[in-house]
C-alpha positions as CSV (number, residue, x, y, z in Angstrom):
1,M,91.5,80.0,64.4
2,S,91.5,80.9,68.1
3,R,94.9,80.6,69.9
4,T,95.0,80.1,73.6
5,L,97.7,81.0,76.1
6,I,97.6,79.7,79.8
7,V,99.3,82.2,82.0
8,Y,99.7,81.5,85.7
9,Y,101.5,82.5,88.9
10,S,102.0,79.9,91.5
11,R,104.2,79.6,94.6
12,R,106.1,76.5,95.6
13,G,107.2,75.8,99.1
14,E,105.3,76.6,102.1
15,N,101.6,77.0,101.4
16,Y,98.4,76.9,103.5
17,V,96.6,73.8,102.6
18,G,93.6,72.2,104.3
19,G,94.1,74.2,107.4
20,V,97.8,73.6,107.8
21,I,101.0,74.9,106.3
22,K,102.6,72.3,104.0
23,K,105.7,72.4,101.9
24,L,104.7,71.8,98.3
25,Q,107.0,70.8,95.5
26,Q,104.6,72.3,93.0
27,G,102.2,75.1,93.9
28,N,98.5,74.4,93.7
29,T,97.9,77.0,90.9
30,E,100.7,75.3,88.8
31,S,99.1,71.9,89.4
32,V,95.7,73.2,88.0
33,A,97.5,75.0,85.3
34,G,99.3,71.8,84.3
35,K,95.9,70.0,84.0
36,I,94.5,72.7,81.7
37,I,97.6,72.6,79.6
38,A,97.3,68.9,79.2
39,L,93.5,69.1,78.4
40,T,93.9,72.0,75.9
41,G,97.3,71.6,74.4
42,A,97.7,75.3,74.7
43,D,100.9,77.4,75.1
44,S,101.8,78.5,78.5
45,F,103.6,81.2,80.3
46,R,104.6,81.0,84.0
47,I,104.7,84.5,85.7
48,E,107.9,84.8,87.8
49,T,109.1,87.7,89.9
50,V,112.5,89.1,89.9
51,K,112.5,89.3,93.7
52,E,111.4,86.0,95.3
53,Y,108.8,86.0,98.1
54,P,110.1,84.8,101.5
55,A,110.2,81.0,102.0
56,D,108.3,81.3,105.2
57,Y,104.6,81.2,104.5
58,T,103.7,83.8,107.3
59,E,106.5,86.2,106.2
60,M,105.2,85.8,102.5
61,T,101.6,86.7,103.6
62,E,103.0,89.9,105.3
63,V,104.9,90.9,102.1
64,A,101.8,90.1,100.0
65,M,99.7,92.4,102.2
66,Q,102.3,95.2,102.1
67,E,102.3,94.9,98.3
68,L,98.5,95.0,98.0
69,Q,98.4,98.1,100.5
70,S,101.0,100.0,98.5
71,K,99.6,98.8,95.1
72,E,103.2,97.7,94.3
73,R,103.8,96.2,90.8
74,P,106.6,93.6,91.3
75,A,109.0,93.4,88.5
76,L,108.7,90.1,86.3
77,T,111.6,88.0,84.9
78,G,110.1,87.7,81.5
79,Q,107.2,88.6,79.1
80,V,105.1,86.9,76.5
81,E,106.5,87.3,73.0
82,N,103.8,88.0,70.3
83,M,100.9,88.3,72.7
84,E,98.8,89.6,69.8
85,Q,98.7,86.0,68.3
86,Y,96.5,84.9,71.2
87,D,92.7,85.4,71.3
88,T,92.0,83.6,74.8
89,I,94.1,83.9,77.9
90,I,93.4,81.4,80.6
91,L,94.8,83.2,83.8
92,G,95.6,81.4,86.9
93,Y,96.6,82.7,90.3
94,P,96.3,82.0,94.1
95,N,93.9,84.2,96.0
96,W,95.9,86.4,98.2
97,W,94.0,88.8,100.4
98,G,90.9,88.6,98.3
99,T,92.4,89.0,95.0
100,M,95.4,88.1,92.7
101,P,99.0,88.6,93.8
102,M,100.4,91.9,92.7
103,C,102.7,90.4,90.2
104,V,99.6,89.2,88.2
105,F,98.5,92.9,88.1
106,T,102.0,93.6,86.8
107,F,101.4,91.2,84.0
108,L,98.1,92.3,83.1
109,E,99.0,96.0,82.9
110,A,101.9,95.0,80.5
111,Y,99.6,94.2,77.6
112,D,96.6,95.3,75.7
113,F,93.9,92.7,76.0
114,T,91.3,94.7,74.1
115,G,89.2,92.3,72.1
116,K,90.6,89.2,73.7
117,K,88.9,86.8,76.2
118,I,90.3,86.1,79.7
119,L,89.1,83.0,81.6
120,P,90.4,83.3,85.2
121,F,90.9,80.6,87.7
122,C,92.3,80.7,91.2
123,T,93.2,78.4,94.0
124,H,92.3,79.2,97.5
125,E,91.6,77.7,100.9
126,G,88.2,79.1,101.5
127,S,88.0,82.5,100.1
128,G,87.0,81.6,96.4
129,L,87.7,84.1,93.7
130,G,87.3,87.1,96.1
131,H,87.1,90.3,94.1
132,S,89.7,89.2,91.6
133,V,87.5,88.8,88.5
134,D,86.2,92.4,89.1
135,D,89.8,93.6,89.5
136,I,90.7,91.9,86.1
137,R,87.8,93.6,84.5
138,K,89.0,97.1,85.8
139,V,92.6,96.5,84.6
140,C,91.6,95.1,81.3
141,P,88.9,97.3,79.8
142,G,87.6,96.2,76.4
143,T,88.2,92.6,77.3
144,E,85.7,89.9,77.7
145,V,86.3,88.5,81.2
146,K,84.4,85.4,81.8
147,D,83.1,84.0,85.1
148,G,86.1,82.4,86.9
149,L,86.8,79.0,88.4
150,A,87.8,78.8,92.0
151,I,89.5,75.5,93.2
152,R,90.3,74.8,96.8
153,G,94.1,74.3,96.9
154,S,93.6,71.1,98.9
155,A,91.4,69.7,96.0
156,A,93.8,70.9,93.2
157,A,95.1,67.4,92.5
158,S,91.5,65.9,92.2
159,S,90.0,68.8,90.3
160,D,90.1,67.2,86.8
161,R,86.2,66.9,86.4
162,L,85.6,70.4,87.6
163,I,88.3,71.8,85.2
164,K,86.9,69.8,82.2
165,E,83.4,71.2,82.9
166,W,84.5,74.7,83.1
167,L,86.6,74.5,80.0
168,K,83.5,73.0,78.1
169,Q,81.3,75.8,79.5
170,N,83.7,78.2,78.0
171,G,83.9,76.6,74.6
172,M,87.4,75.0,75.1
């Protein structure tokens, strides 16, 4: 029997949504992940960094760019116990500078996903998946990485139909 784990990184607080900076109680990616958890009943794991990103959105984007340019791997607060029990990983993240936040790279590099399936999804405000799916394939050789789902952050709350269709297309 296939076991599924939903893994996501999401940022609360100031976010760029629909052309303006808004303060969110729940990040867009977390909102989408919650919908997927409710639909699948799968286990979940939230990626959290030891060092928090700045609360100010503009400062956060500058830190994210510095991390990307230096290929930094931010330390995480926890890890998935018994990763080997999962066959399918549904991986969620915001699109930062055309790819995943560097903490998602930290997560992916901490495990061997050989023989597993990864279904990526991201939230964005116009840049779609960027090159994140290709980046996952590079970081996780021997893994079946499916086509991803890109959801505008401003549409995250109303994305139920899109999510259901994507899950169905992927045998979930």
